[in-house]
ZADOVO-613963 format. One line per field, with one value per residue (C-alpha): z negated, x negated, y negated. Coordinates in Angstrom, 3 decimals, decimal comma, m for minus. Layout:
Z: (Z  ...)
X: (X  ...)
Y: (Y  ...)
***
This chain:
Z: (24,002  24,997  21,416  20,113  22,669  21,627  17,995  18,847  20,748  17,626  15,832  15,611  18,875  18,819  18,802  21,646  23,665  22,952  23,821  27,189  27,787  26,576  27,083  29,612  31,814  32,464  34,934  33,903  33,712  31,028  29,133  29,286  28,059  25,020  24,370  24,277  21,599  19,218  18,402  17,380  15,618  13,524  12,276  14,574  13,469  9,811  10,229  12,032  9,381  6,693  8,203  5,714  6,430  6,691  9,554  7,630  6,597  3,099  1,430  4,169  7,211  5,318  1,948  0,848  2,234  4,029  4,189  5,467  8,802  10,205  9,417  10,332  13,778  14,168  13,127  15,534  18,401  17,636  17,582  21,153  20,543  23,734  24,391  24,738  21,187  20,197  16,484  17,260  20,042  17,849  14,911  17,017  18,565  15,161  13,710  16,329  15,940  12,178  11,707  14,693  13,853  16,132  16,830  18,047  15,063  12,752  9,014  7,694  4,087  2,322  1,429  3,730  4,734  7,850  9,872  9,293  12,531  11,572  11,195  14,381  16,294  15,105  15,935  19,482  19,789  19,007  20,243  23,703  23,727  22,636  24,165  27,293  29,277  26,500  26,511  22,762  23,411  25,644  22,886  20,426  22,881  23,357  19,598  19,159  21,915  20,022  16,840  18,028  15,869  17,177  16,703  18,950  16,178  14,718  11,045  8,845  7,060  9,021  7,229  7,896  10,510  11,160  12,247  10,425  11,997  10,702  12,359  15,460  16,226  15,571  18,009  20,632  20,436  20,775  23,892  25,353  24,913  26,154  29,410  29,807  29,350  31,999  34,360  34,490  34,034  33,348  32,780  32,751  29,339  27,675  29,439  28,163  24,610  24,796  26,051  23,189  20,637  22,203  21,775  18,181  17,388  19,381  18,098  14,598  15,572  15,164  11,447  11,182  8,522  6,470  2,693  3,038  3,283  4,501  7,920  8,217  6,898  9,221  8,481  9,991  10,097  10,410  9,046  9,341  8,506  10,809  11,062  13,544  14,919  15,627  17,372  19,505  20,467  21,601  23,680  25,200  26,158  27,881  29,681  28,141  26,564  28,640  26,454  24,786  21,530  21,035  20,826  17,008  16,537  19,073  17,259  13,982  15,491  16,829  13,449  11,765  13,698  11,517  12,247  13,519  16,090  14,388  12,492  9,005  7,432  5,001  3,731  3,369  2,560  m0,807  m0,744  m0,560  2,356  3,751  3,755  4,243  7,842  7,022  3,941  2,974  3,344  5,921  9,688  11,255  14,572  15,007  14,381  16,393  19,335  19,213  18,819  21,788  23,873  23,084  23,885  27,016  28,319  27,770  29,375  26,169  26,404)
X: (m8,074  m7,039  m6,104  m9,416  m11,360  m9,430  m10,307  m13,987  m13,981  m12,724  m15,934  m19,333  m20,774  m23,281  m20,374  m18,751  m21,958  m22,479  m18,847  m19,194  m22,501  m21,729  m17,980  m16,736  m19,852  m19,004  m20,672  m24,226  m23,414  m20,803  m23,217  m26,010  m23,781  m22,752  m26,261  m27,726  m25,213  m26,541  m29,491  m27,319  m24,296  m23,090  m25,286  m28,195  m28,385  m28,212  m31,121  m33,238  m32,487  m33,986  m37,448  m39,930  m42,381  m45,240  m43,414  m42,301  m38,915  m38,912  m42,316  m44,489  m44,325  m42,818  m41,990  m39,188  m36,710  m34,569  m35,447  m39,014  m40,238  m40,231  m36,608  m35,380  m36,954  m35,298  m31,922  m32,232  m33,126  m30,128  m27,851  m28,946  m30,647  m32,434  m35,795  m37,319  m36,384  m39,480  m39,348  m39,336  m41,934  m44,299  m44,085  m44,466  m47,669  m48,923  m48,122  m50,163  m53,019  m53,139  m52,032  m52,935  m55,567  m58,280  m56,235  m53,270  m50,963  m50,069  m50,563  m47,975  m49,160  m51,451  m53,888  m55,925  m53,750  m53,200  m50,144  m46,746  m45,529  m41,894  m42,568  m44,644  m41,660  m39,450  m42,185  m42,430  m38,652  m38,383  m41,845  m41,178  m38,034  m39,620  m43,095  m42,627  m45,822  m48,313  m51,313  m51,069  m47,846  m49,658  m52,176  m49,361  m47,677  m50,893  m51,215  m47,638  m48,052  m51,029  m48,976  m46,310  m46,058  m46,144  m42,354  m41,768  m40,802  m42,695  m43,411  m44,448  m46,716  m49,956  m50,804  m47,481  m47,311  m43,604  m41,510  m38,700  m35,519  m36,040  m39,413  m38,366  m35,345  m37,345  m40,064  m37,513  m35,801  m39,189  m40,027  m36,592  m37,008  m40,614  m39,523  m36,455  m38,469  m40,909  m38,024  m39,034  m36,800  m39,726  m43,457  m44,759  m46,439  m43,556  m41,025  m42,785  m42,863  m39,188  m38,179  m39,979  m38,471  m35,029  m35,365  m36,499  m33,227  m30,987  m32,737  m31,831  m28,177  m28,809  m29,139  m25,350  m25,476  m28,210  m27,865  m28,394  m24,809  m26,000  m26,617  m22,845  m21,985  m21,197  m23,902  m25,092  m27,736  m29,576  m32,895  m35,430  m32,978  m31,583  m27,888  m25,512  m24,115  m27,614  m28,565  m25,411  m25,935  m29,466  m28,228  m25,523  m28,133  m30,026  m26,815  m27,466  m24,135  m23,310  m25,506  m23,235  m25,185  m23,856  m20,219  m20,108  m21,461  m19,011  m16,144  m17,455  m17,375  m13,840  m12,640  m14,103  m11,718  m9,007  m5,280  m5,701  m8,218  m11,139  m14,164  m15,077  m18,424  m18,980  m22,485  m25,302  m28,899  m29,778  m32,101  m32,264  m30,390  m30,232  m26,415  m23,610  m22,457  m19,652  m18,058  m18,174  m14,762  m13,569  m13,276  m16,677  m16,985  m20,573  m19,733  m16,507  m18,380  m21,063  m18,523  m16,509  m19,666  m20,581  m17,108  m16,794  m20,188  m19,270  m15,821  m13,983  m11,839)
Y: (20,066  16,525  15,637  16,984  14,943  11,834  12,584  12,989  9,697  7,900  8,853  7,210  5,920  8,783  11,254  9,344  9,583  13,285  14,021  12,318  14,115  17,625  18,048  15,500  15,389  11,748  9,437  8,600  4,890  5,591  7,821  5,241  2,441  4,465  5,768  2,266  1,279  3,955  1,681  m1,249  0,240  3,140  5,966  5,134  1,516  2,565  4,972  2,378  m0,262  1,985  1,980  0,527  m2,329  0,195  1,928  5,000  6,233  7,695  7,974  9,496  11,758  14,703  13,163  13,267  15,714  14,555  10,871  11,271  9,971  13,503  14,329  10,854  11,150  14,553  13,125  10,201  12,518  14,717  11,660  10,960  7,623  6,445  8,097  4,636  3,545  1,561  2,408  6,129  6,072  4,060  6,466  9,601  8,263  7,194  10,623  12,430  9,968  10,429  14,042  16,227  18,827  20,158  23,300  21,235  21,641  18,763  18,402  15,947  16,214  13,749  16,545  18,789  21,721  23,830  22,922  24,522  26,142  25,551  21,829  21,865  23,261  20,407  17,902  19,246  18,876  15,171  14,193  15,644  13,520  10,252  10,640  12,723  13,247  12,577  14,940  15,498  17,431  19,921  20,524  21,249  23,632  25,593  25,928  27,129  29,708  31,117  31,560  34,003  37,122  40,728  41,024  38,000  35,613  32,680  32,014  29,125  31,629  31,932  35,179  36,886  39,632  39,029  36,089  34,321  32,913  29,349  28,877  30,794  28,606  25,428  26,500  27,577  24,184  22,525  24,522  23,734  19,974  20,063  21,718  19,506  16,335  17,516  18,194  21,838  24,861  27,124  27,500  31,052  31,177  29,354  31,569  34,669  33,319  32,313  35,741  37,482  35,087  35,554  39,304  38,793  36,981  39,314  42,421  41,286  40,640  36,902  37,708  37,688  40,415  38,749  38,553  34,790  33,533  30,138  31,685  32,016  28,551  25,646  23,103  19,826  18,444  21,760  20,416  23,256  26,019  28,672  29,491  31,108  27,850  26,586  29,830  29,853  26,217  27,084  30,026  27,805  25,218  28,025  29,079  32,482  33,410  36,503  38,698  41,282  41,114  37,579  38,726  39,184  35,655  34,217  35,935  34,504  31,003  31,426  32,707  29,618  27,382  25,872  25,757  22,193  23,554  21,797  23,088  21,840  21,034  23,906  23,307  20,789  21,592  19,964  16,978  13,201  11,640  8,122  8,318  10,844  11,151  13,598  15,125  18,805  20,419  17,898  18,322  17,725  15,957  17,123  20,780  20,650  19,145  21,842  24,632  23,388  23,085  26,693  28,026  25,864  26,978  30,620  30,163  31,087  27,936)
***
């Protein structure tokens, strides 16, 4: 484990910060020092430098995948850039001012369309991080709560009667960050929605037997797509790994570990990117860090 930690700490400053936060539980002063550096060096600085004069990354809020403002904000949040990052705070507030609909959802397209609940879940995730306490977040939460399907899942398709794993995991992550930013472990209506969505995923065996092989591929960034690693990381963050129905997925994760005790990047979702953070087929610091966090939280290592 010591050698793996040393390897992680040789990575980008964002990896160093996340390692100290998630695995080492280091003193907050150490974490803060590293976190502040994400804005001025490495991956974080590169993302920020690609912001256009009009304030956007890419072409518009959701154009193009994956260089748009939306996905760049999600990437920066997942790197652990400080919540106070001015470039991010500014664009989140602008997005809500320009794109929030009367029902609380957001339409990130240039034409008049209803919101996409999957996108709304991701928006809640990074917006709760960068703009904690803003009333527009509460409006979005109320909308998302109204969109849960009878089976407990969520779906991008407003007309569907069933959920899908992609939208469901995005909304769950959004709820998690919303509560964390408020300093709350629970709110009744959100808790009820989370419990139903949790059962939706577990009742489908985390989709481990799905015909979509990408669910079983180690991928980062996740973008909007569901996979087993993402689901396990969510359950670990909830300290909810004792559920017996998670065992097949945990075994899958352990079996993915290479002889050198690392995990490799197996897949990337096709699309335009600002730059490559890691190479397919090579050991991945992001995935290794998440895998170790999951196994450490569940006392498997």
